[in-house]
C-alpha positions in Angstrom: 38.9 -15.8 68.0 41.6 -18.1 66.5 41.9 -18.6 62.8 41.5 -22.2 61.6 44.7 -24.3 61.8 45.6 -24.5 58.1 49.3 -25.3 57.5 51.4 -22.8 55.5 51.5 -23.7 51.8 48.2 -25.4 52.2 47.1 -27.2 49.0 43.5 -26.0 48.6 42.7 -28.1 45.5 44.7 -30.8 43.9 44.7 -33.0 40.8 41.9 -31.0 39.0 41.6 -30.8 35.3 43.3 -27.8 33.6 43.2 -27.6 29.8 43.8 -31.3 29.4 46.3 -31.6 32.2 44.9 -34.3 34.6 46.1 -36.7 37.3 49.8 -37.4 38.0 51.9 -40.4 37.3 55.5 -41.2 36.6 56.3 -40.7 33.0 59.2 -41.6 30.7 61.9 -39.1 31.3 64.5 -38.1 28.8 68.0 -39.2 29.6 71.3 -38.0 28.1 75.0 -38.9 28.6 75.8 -35.2 28.9 76.7 -34.0 32.4 74.7 -30.9 31.8 71.8 -30.4 29.3 69.0 -28.0 28.6 66.3 -27.8 25.9 64.6 -24.4 25.7 61.7 -23.1 23.7 62.9 -19.8 22.2 59.8 -17.8 21.9 58.6 -18.3 25.5 62.0 -19.0 27.2 60.4 -22.1 28.8 62.8 -24.8 29.8 61.5 -28.0 28.3 64.1 -30.2 29.8 67.0 -29.8 32.1 69.7 -32.0 33.6 71.8 -30.0 36.1 70.6 -27.0 34.1 71.1 -24.5 36.9 74.4 -25.9 38.1 77.4 -23.7 37.3 79.7 -25.5 34.9 82.9 -24.9 32.9 81.8 -23.5 29.6 85.1 -23.6 27.7 84.8 -21.8 24.4 81.1 -21.3 24.8 82.3 -18.4 26.9 82.9 -16.6 23.6 79.2 -16.1 23.2 79.4 -13.6 26.1 82.7 -12.1 24.7 80.9 -11.4 21.5 77.7 -10.2 23.2 79.7 -7.7 25.3 81.2 -6.2 22.1 77.7 -6.1 20.4 76.4 -4.1 23.4 79.3 -1.6 23.2 78.7 -1.1 19.5 75.0 -0.6 20.1 75.8 2.0 22.7 78.2 3.9 20.4 81.2 3.0 22.5 82.8 1.1 19.6 82.4 0.9 15.8 82.7 -2.3 13.8 85.2 -0.5 11.6 87.5 0.4 14.5 91.0 -1.1 14.2 92.7 -2.8 17.1 96.4 -3.7 17.4 97.3 -7.3 18.3 99.7 -7.5 21.2 102.5 -10.1 21.6 100.6 -11.3 24.7 97.5 -12.0 22.5 99.7 -13.8 20.0 101.5 -15.9 22.6 98.4 -16.8 24.7 96.0 -17.3 21.8 97.9 -17.4 18.6 99.8 -20.2 16.9 102.4 -20.5 19.7 99.6 -21.3 22.2 98.6 -24.5 20.5 94.9 -23.6 21.1 92.2 -22.5 18.7 93.3 -19.4 16.9 92.4 -16.8 14.3 96.0 -16.8 13.1 96.8 -13.2 14.2 100.4 -12.0 14.4 101.8 -9.2 16.7 101.2 -5.8 15.2 98.3 -6.9 13.0 95.4 -4.3 13.0 92.2 -6.2 12.3 88.9 -4.4 12.6 86.4 -5.1 15.4 84.2 -6.9 12.9 87.1 -9.0 11.7 88.0 -10.0 15.2 84.4 -10.9 16.0 84.3 -13.2 13.0 87.5 -14.7 14.4 85.8 -15.2 17.7 82.5 -16.6 16.4 83.5 -18.8 13.5 87.2 -19.6 14.2 86.9 -19.7 18.0 90.1 -17.6 18.0 91.6 -17.1 21.5 93.9 -14.5 20.0 90.9 -12.6 18.7 89.3 -12.7 22.1 92.4 -11.4 23.9 92.9 -8.6 21.3 89.4 -7.4 21.8 89.7 -7.5 25.6 93.0 -5.7 25.7 92.1 -3.0 23.3 88.7 -2.4 25.0 89.5 -2.7 28.7 93.3 -2.6 28.9 93.6 -6.2 30.0 91.8 -9.5 29.6 91.0 -9.6 33.3 89.3 -6.2 33.3 87.3 -7.2 30.2 86.2 -10.4 31.9 84.9 -8.4 34.9 82.9 -6.3 32.4 81.5 -9.5 30.9 80.5 -10.8 34.3 78.8 -7.5 35.2 76.9 -7.4 32.0 75.8 -11.0 32.4 74.4 -10.2 35.8 72.6 -7.2 34.4 71.0 -9.6 31.9 69.9 -11.9 34.6 72.6 -14.5 34.0 73.4 -14.8 37.6 75.4 -18.0 37.5 78.0 -16.4 35.3 81.5 -15.7 36.6 84.0 -15.0 33.9 87.7 -14.8 34.5 88.9 -14.5 30.9 87.5 -13.8 27.5 88.5 -17.1 25.9 87.1 -19.8 28.1 90.5 -21.3 28.7 90.7 -23.1 32.0 90.6 -21.0 35.1 89.3 -22.1 38.5 85.9 -20.4 39.2 85.2 -19.5 35.5 81.6 -20.8 35.2 78.1 -20.3 33.9 75.1 -22.6 33.9 73.6 -24.4 30.9 70.3 -22.6 31.4 72.1 -19.2 31.4 73.9 -20.1 28.2 70.5 -20.9 26.6 69.2 -17.6 27.8 72.3 -15.9 26.4 71.7 -17.5 23.0 68.1 -16.2 23.1 69.3 -12.7 24.0 71.8 -12.7 21.1 69.2 -14.0 18.6 66.5 -11.5 19.8 68.6 -8.4 20.3 71.3 -8.8 17.6 69.9 -10.8 14.7 72.2 -9.0 12.3 75.2 -10.3 14.1 73.7 -13.6 15.1 73.8 -14.6 11.4 77.6 -14.7 11.7 77.2 -17.8 13.8 76.0 -19.8 10.8 78.8 -18.9 8.4 80.5 -22.1 7.3 84.1 -20.7 7.4 86.2 -17.6 7.7 89.6 -16.5 6.3 92.1 -14.2 7.9 94.9 -13.5 5.5 95.7 -16.9 4.0 94.4 -18.9 7.0 90.9 -20.4 6.5 89.1 -22.3 9.2 85.7 -24.1 9.1 83.0 -23.4 11.6 83.2 -26.2 14.3 79.5 -26.4 15.0 78.3 -29.9 13.9 74.7 -28.9 14.1 75.0 -26.6 11.1 74.7 -29.7 8.9 71.1 -30.4 10.0 68.0 -28.7 8.8 67.2 -25.3 10.3 70.2 -25.0 12.5 72.0 -21.6 12.5 74.2 -21.5 15.6 75.6 -21.2 18.1 79.0 -22.3 19.7 81.1 -25.3 20.7 83.5 -25.7 23.5 86.0 -28.2 24.8 88.5 -28.5 27.7 89.8 -31.6 29.4 88.1 -30.4 32.6 84.7 -29.8 30.9 84.5 -32.4 28.1 82.9 -31.5 24.8 80.0 -29.0 24.9 77.7 -27.2 22.5 75.1 -24.5 22.5 72.9 -25.1 19.4 69.8 -23.4 18.0 67.5 -24.3 15.1 64.2 -23.2 13.5 61.6 -25.5 12.0 58.1 -24.5 10.8 58.5 -21.2 12.5 59.4 -22.7 15.9 62.9 -22.2 17.4 64.4 -24.5 20.0 67.8 -24.1 21.7 69.9 -26.8 23.3 72.9 -26.8 25.5 75.0 -29.8 26.3 78.3 -30.3 28.1 80.5 -33.0 29.4 80.5 -35.3 26.4 83.6 -37.6 25.9 84.4 -36.8 22.3 83.7 -34.6 19.3 81.7 -37.5 17.7 79.7 -38.0 20.9 78.9 -34.2 21.0 77.8 -34.2 17.4 75.6 -37.3 17.8 74.0 -36.1 21.1 73.5 -32.6 19.8 71.7 -33.9 16.8 69.6 -36.3 18.9 68.5 -33.7 21.4 67.7 -31.2 18.7 65.5 -33.8 17.0 63.8 -34.6 20.3 63.4 -30.9 21.0 61.1 -30.5 18.0 59.4 -33.9 18.0 59.0 -35.0 21.6 58.1 -31.8 23.5 54.9 -29.9 23.7 54.1 -26.4 24.9 50.6 -25.3 26.1 49.5 -21.8 27.1 47.0 -21.5 29.9 45.2 -18.2 29.8 43.0 -16.7 32.6 40.0 -17.2 30.4 40.8 -20.8 29.4 41.3 -22.2 32.9 38.4 -23.1 35.2 39.9 -23.1 38.7 38.1 -24.3 41.8 36.9 -21.7 44.3 39.1 -20.9 47.3 37.8 -21.1 50.9 37.4 -17.8 52.7 37.3 -17.4 56.5 34.9 -15.0 58.2 33.4 -13.8 54.9 29.8 -13.2 53.9 30.4 -16.1 51.5 32.6 -19.1 52.3 34.4 -19.3 49.0 35.7 -16.9 46.4 36.2 -17.6 42.7 39.8 -17.2 41.4 41.6 -16.9 38.1 45.2 -16.8 36.8 46.9 -13.5 37.0 48.5 -14.0 33.5 49.2 -16.6 30.9 51.1 -19.6 32.1 53.4 -21.6 29.8 53.2 -25.3 30.5 56.0 -27.2 28.8 56.8 -30.9 28.9 57.5 -34.2 27.3 54.5 -35.1 25.2 54.2 -38.5 26.9 53.9 -36.8 30.3 51.8 -33.7 29.5 48.5 -35.7 30.2 50.0 -37.0 33.5 50.5 -33.8 35.4 49.3 -32.5 38.7 47.6 -29.1 39.1 47.4 -27.6 42.6 46.3 -24.3 44.1 48.7 -23.5 46.8 47.9 -20.8 49.5 50.3 -19.2 51.9 47.7 -19.8 54.7 44.0 -19.3 55.5 42.3 -16.5 53.4 40.5 -14.2 55.7 37.8 -11.7 54.6 37.6 -9.0 53.4 38.8 -10.0 50.0 38.9 -7.6 47.1 38.6 -8.6 43.4 42.2 -8.7 42.1 43.8 -9.6 45.4 46.7 -12.1 45.0 45.7 -15.1 47.1 48.2 -17.8 46.2 49.5 -19.6 43.1 48.6 -22.3 40.6 51.4 -24.9 40.4 51.7 -27.4 37.6 54.0 -30.4 38.2 55.1 -32.7 35.4 57.4 -35.6 36.1 61.0 -34.7 35.3 60.3 -31.0 35.0 60.7 -28.0 37.3 57.3 -26.9 38.7 55.6 -24.2 36.6 53.6 -21.6 38.5 51.6 -18.4 38.3 49.8 -16.2 40.8 46.0 -16.6 41.2 43.8 -13.6 41.9 40.4 -13.2 43.5 37.7 -12.8 40.9 35.1 -11.3 43.2 34.8 -9.3 46.4 34.0 -11.0 49.7 32.9 -8.7 52.5 33.8 -9.5 56.1 31.0 -10.8 58.3 29.6 -8.5 61.0 30.3 -9.1 64.6 27.3 -11.4 65.1 28.1 -13.4 61.9 31.7 -13.8 63.0 30.6 -15.1 66.4 28.3 -17.7 64.7 31.1 -18.6 62.3 33.6 -19.0 65.1 31.2 -21.2 67.1 30.5 -23.3 64.1 34.2 -23.8 63.5 34.7 -24.8 67.2 31.9 -27.4 66.8 33.4 -28.7 63.5 30.5 -27.6 61.4 32.1 -25.0 59.1 32.3 -26.1 55.5 35.1 -23.6 55.0 37.4 -25.9 56.9 36.8 -29.0 54.8 
């Protein structure tokens, strides 16, 4: 007896109401002059908005977020101490110090700063010399340390990352996505709050050389990080994070044409992040899903529920203009046991990536006996089975 011809990825129920989420329509979508942009809700990790968010990009000095995180991890594991002293090489001075003409901590060959001092130079001063000094003293070379950075990034789930140096200076193939930078900011804030606070320091002085923090967002309410970046090939970029009324939002932008454009767009997107986006939590108990058809069962439908909470994030103007669908991998055939995963609930909001969660059977459905299956099959052949509607 053949199963009914239901296409794979069948939509079993569409455009039904879910916690205020109803029919679908095109909504106003946020635009930005940045080539890459992400807005993330910190607590849930939900991506509220993305433009080329998953596309690997040149991060420039935003790389230093991973340089610092790698050192934080080594300190936590007992492989390093913040009070350890490292010697600055001539290579670190030439490639990242004053002779390089790039952002520098102002180190000189033979200097012996502590790990903590070097991290301040990395985070606040964006010192390329500090990055190279850390890399060489930890791994023997900057290239070896960059491989360590990449391996750790992949362990953390930042799979777009490919680091070729510790500074973010231009190197073909040195990339990470905007979404992964936002995730890295979240990991830093959650796992190392005592070190994350350094990102908000207004300035740092090494010997007689003082440099201000370059993050323009630190001037707005609630902002406390994270890191800027700039290369000719990448344009001006920024990873920023802020807290307002107990809610934290993180933004990443890249590809802006100037420092002024970066500052203006960073402030605009952070304001939008708090004022124009909403986040709803759908729980198994709060969502009333339609029953799913069952083939060759003692009942023709089975109730279903969400397997877990589903975070639905979107532009406030479009949250009420979403589409909710139950998507099945194919026909559901009895027997079905309560708790079986049958498919998924997919929420689509204009301009957003689809959000989804598995759905589970909420009751048992026994298989029909031989006589019942024969009657069901005959009914299907004659077009009389409601389970195929």
